[in-house]
N, C-alpha and C positions, 0 to 999 in steps of 0.2 A: 533419615532424620539425624540431625546433629545431636551431640551430647549436651544440649542446653538444659536449663532447669525444667523440671517436669511440668506438665500442663494438665489442668483439670478440664478435659474435653467434654465432661458431662454438663458443665455450666453453660446454659444457653447464651448465645451471643446476639446482641441487638445491633443491627446494621445501621450505621449512622449516615453514610454518604457513599457515593461512587468513587472509585479510584482505579488507576491502572492495575489490572490483575485481580479485581474483585471488589466487593463492597467492604468498607472499613468498619470494623468492630473492635471490641476488646475482650481478651480472654480473662479467665478468672484471676490470673496473676497480674492483670493490668496491661499486659503486652498487646500492642496493636496487632490485629490479624486481618489479612486480606482474604475474603471469602468468595470463592467462585460459586456460581449458581444461586446467588442471593440478590436481593433488591433493597434499596434504602427503606428503613422503617420496619423491616421484618425481624422477627425473633426466630433464630435458627439454632439447630444443634449441628455441630461441625465435626468433621474428621480432619485432624491436623495432618498436613502432608509435608511440611517443611518448617523448621524453626531456626532462628538466629538469636543472638543476644538481644536484639532490639525489636524484632517482629516475627510473625509467623504467617504461614499460608495454610489455607484450609478449603475444604469443600463443604457446602451446606448439604447435609444428608437427611435432615428432617426439618420441615417448615412448620414451626409451632404457631406463628402468627404471620399470615401471608399478606403481602402487599396487594391492593386491588388491581395493580398493574401486572400481576403475575398471570401468565398464560401457560398452557400446555406446550412444551417444546414440540415442534412439528417433526423433528428428526429423531429417530430412535437411538442415535449414538450420542445425543447431547445430554449427558448425565455424568455425575461423578464417576471417574474411572473410565469414561468413554473418550470420544474424540475431543481434542483440545482446540479445534479450529474455530468454533463458534462460542463466544462468551455469553451471548445474550438471547439465546433462543427462548428462554423462559420469560422474557420481558415483552410487553406490548410494544407496538411501534412508537407510541408516545413516550414510553419509558426508555426505549432505546435512544431516541433523539435527545431526551433530557440527559441521559447518562453521557452521551458523546459531547453534548454542549458543555456540561459541567467539567469534563476532563480538559477540553480545549481552553476554557476560561481559566481553569486552575493553572495549567502550564504557562499560559501567557502572563498571568499575574505573578506567579511564583518565580519564574525564570527570567522573563523579560521586563517585569514591572509594568505591564500593560493591563489595564482594567477594561474589559470589553464584554458586553452582552452578546452572546453567541447564539445564533439560530442555525440549526442544521437543516439543510435543504435536501428533501428527498429526491431520489433518482427518477421517480415517476414510473418505475418498473416493479413488477411483482418480484420480491426477493427470490422466490423459488426458481431455480434454473438460471439465475442472472449471471453466474460466473462462467466465463468462457475459457479459463485456464485453470487446471488443477494439477498440482504436483503431488505425486503419491510415492511412498516407499513400497517395497515389495518384501513380503515375509518368506520364510523357508518353503512354504507351500505354493509360492507363486501368486499369492493373492495381493491385490492392491490394498494399501493400508494408509491411514492417516495417523498422526501422532497424538499421544496423550498430552495434556496441558503441561508445559514446562518440563518436558521429558523427551527421551528418545524411544519411549515405549510405543510399539506398533499396535494399532487397532485396525483389524481387518474389517473392511466395509463392503457391502454389496451395492451401495449407491451413496451419493452425496447430495443432500437435499438442496444445497445452495448452488450446485453446479449444473451445467447444461444437461438436459435429459438426453442429449445426443451421445453422452458418454456411456450409456447403459451397456453396450456390447463390451466395453473394456473391462467392466467389473465381472463379467462372465468369462473372461479370457485368462488363461494361465500365463504369467510373465516370469516363469522360472529362468534364473540366470541374470535377471535385471536387478540393478540396485535401486533405480528410480525410474518412474514413468511419469512424464508430464503430458497430460491430455489437453488438446487444443481444439476448440470449436470457434475460431475467430472468423467472423465475416462469412463470405460465400465459400462454397465447396465443401467437400467431405471433411469431417473432423479427423484428426490423426494423433499419433502418440510419438513423443520424443523419448527414446529409451536410452538410459545411461547405464553402462556396465563398467566396473573397475576390473581391469585385467593386468597381467604381468607386463603388458606393453603400454599400460597407462589407461586413461579414461577413454572409452569408446562410446560413440553416439550412433544411433540408428533411427531412421524414420520409419514408422510402421503404421498400418491400419489399426483400428481399434480391436481387430481380431488377432493382432500380432504378426500380420504378414508384412514383409519388407516393402517399402515404397521407394520411389526414386529419391535420391538425396537432394534433388532440386525442388522437391515439394515445398510450396509456400502457402501461406494464408493470403487471402485477398479481401480487403474490407473497404467499404466506401464510407467516407466521412466528409460531410459538407461538399459533396459533389466530386471529391477527389478519391481515386482508388490508390490504396496503399498496399504494397506487397510487404509481407512480414515473414522473414525466414524463421525456421523452427527454433533457432537459438537467439532470436532477437526479442527484446522486451516489447510487450503490448499490454495496455491496461486490461485487468482481468474482468472488470464489470462491463456488461454489455453497453450500458449507457455512458460510461466514463469518457471515451474519446470525444464524443460530441459535446458533452457538458463542459469538459475541461477546455476544449478548443474554443468554444464560444466565449468562455470567461477570459481566457488568456488574450484573445484578440480584442475584446472589449477593454480590458485593463491596459494592454500595451498601447492602444490608440495610436498606431503608427500611421504616418502619412507617406504619400509618394516621395521617393528619392531619399528616404531616411536610411540609416544604418542600424541594423539589429544584430545582436548576438544571441544565439540559442544554445545554452549550455546543457549538457546531458540530453542531447537532441534526439536520441533514438533513431527511429526510422523516418523522422521528419514530420511527425504529426503537427507540430507547431511551426516548424521552419518553412515548410512548403506554402501553407496559406499566408504566412508573413511575407514570404518572397513575392507572392502574387500581389500583396497589398503595397509593397514599396515600389514595385514596378521595375522596369529595366534601368532606371536611373538610380535605384537604391542598391543596397547590399545586405544580404543576410549571411552571416557566418555561423554554421552549425558545428558544434564541437561535441564529439562522441568518441568514447574509448573502445566500444565493441566493434570489431571488424565486420561482424555480421550485420549489425545495424547500420554501419557506415555504407556498406555495399547496398543495403536496401534503400537508404536515404538517397544515394546517388541515382539509383534506378528510379525511385519515386519522383525525384526532382528533375528528371531528364528534360532538357529544353529550357530550364530556368537559369539563364546565364548569370543572373544576380545572386544565385545561391551557391555558396562554397561550403562543402562538407569536409571537415578536418578530422582525421583520426588521431585525436589527442585525448589524454586524460585531462580532466578539469583540475588544473593546478595554478599556482600564482603565475608561472611562466605563460601558461595558455591564456590567462586573463590579460596579461600584458600584451600578448600578440594579437588577441582577438577583439578586445574591447577598447574603444576610443572614447574620449570625453564627449558627452552629449548623446551617446548611443542609447537605445533601449535594449535591455537585457532580459531574456526569459531564462529561468533556470528551474529544472525539475530534478533535483538530486535524489539519490536513493534514500532509504529510511534513515541512514546515519548522518544525513545532512552534508554540509560542506566540509571539505578537508581543511586541515590546519593551513592557515595563510591565505585561503581563497577569499574570505570576507575582507581581509586587509587589502588584498590586491584589488578587489572591486571598489573599495572606498577610494583608493589611490587613483584609479582610472576614471572615476567620476562620471559614470553614465547618468543620463537624466532621469531614468526610470528603471526600476526592477519589478518584474512580475515573477513571484516566487511560488512554485507549485510544490506542495509537500504532502507526504502520506504519514508524517510523524509530527504531531504538534509540539512534542518536547524538543526535538532537534531543531525544528523551525524556530521555536521561541529562543533557543540558545543563539542561533544565527541572527535572529531579529534584534536581540539585545545589542550585539556588536554593530549591526547596521545602524541602529538608532543612535548609538554613541558616535558613529562616524558621519553623521549629518543627514541621514535619510529619515523621512517622515512617513509613518504608516498611514496609508489610506484605507481602502475597504478590504475586508477579508470575507470571502465566501467559503462556507464549510459544507461539504457535500457528503451525503450518506451513500458512499460507493462501496462500503464493506458491510452490507446488512448482516444482522445477527452477531456482529462483533462490536467491540468498543472502538474500532478504528474508523478514521475519516480520511478524506482527501480535502485539502484546503488550497485556495489560491488567494494570494495577497498582492497588493500593489504598494510600492514604496517610491517616493519621489525624492530626488536629491535637492536639499535645501541650501547647499553651499555654492 
C-alpha cells in the first residue's frame, strides 16, 4: 500500500454502481473506492488493498446490507484473498448480465461518444465446466495455482469450477520444475497440458498428458465447428469458452454478409475459424486473405484450409504496411485483435484503404471503444453490436460489431 493519506476503513461503504475492477463507493475521506466482491446498492465493510492519491481498491469483507441479487459463490476459492479469476461469483446470472451491460455501455459512451442500450446474450451453456483452456502457474510444491486479484500471488487450487471437469487429473499431479502449465480440453480427443519451463537455454515447451507424461510434440486438438474440422496446435490460440467458436462464427458470417466472388481480409485470423468459412462463401471466384503473426496458427490455418485455392494465409503482423498490402477498396474486413486492440496506425491505414465493411470482434470494450471512436471519425457508421457472455462469473464479455463505410 502506498504512503497516501490514512483511510478510515471502519466506515461502511455504500456501493453505487458497477465499474471495471469492482463496485464503486466512497471511503470516509471522500475518495472513490473500487470494491471487489460487492454489488450495487449494498452496504459493505471493506479491507483496503491499494491506495493512490485519487482512488483506492478494496475487498468487501463484511456485507452489512446485501443485494437481493447476491448468491453464494459456487467456488471455494472465490473470496477476498482467494483466486482473482472470477469477479462475479457472488452475483446472480441476472446481476452478472446487468453488470456487464453497464460496463459496455459506459465504455462506449465515455470513450467513443456512442449511447447504446446493451443486452448481454447468454452462451446457452451451464457456466460450470464451460472453459476449455486454463493457464496455471506452479508453486514450489509443484501444485497448480491461479493468481490473486491484481497480483502475482499464487493461490494453490485443487479444482477450477469454471474449467472443464476433464482437467481433474492435472490438479492431482505434481508439476515440479514447471513455471506454467496450460490445460487444454479443446474439441475431440484426450485433453493435455502445455508445460513451460524457463532454463539457461531459454524458454522450453513440452506437451504432456494431464498426469505429466510426455506426449508427441505433434499432438493437436481437433474441433468441429459448423461442419468443418479445425486442427489447433498446442501453442495456437483458440477461444476458451466451449460455445464461443460457433456463436462468434455465426455472428461474423451474418454481419460480413459476403457474396460469391467477393474479396475479404481476415486480420488476426488465427487457425482460420472465420477465414475458412468465408472462403467457402466467396467461392473459387473470390479471395480471402488471412493475416496472422503466430507461425503456429499460420501452419494450422494452411492445414485447415487445404484445398481452398481462394484462401491465402500470410504470416504477417497486423500493421499499416500489412493493411496496405492485404486490403483493397470495397473489401470486407474481419478483425479479431487481442485485448489491447489495434496497434498505432492500423485504424488510419484501414480508413485510407476504404473497405466497404468492417466486422470487429473484441474481448475488451474499452479498447474497442477507443478504436471505434477513430473509425467513426474516419467515415464508418456503426451498425449492430452483439455482446456475448462468454466469460461467465467475470465482468468480461466478447462483442461483435459491424461498421459500414459511408464515404
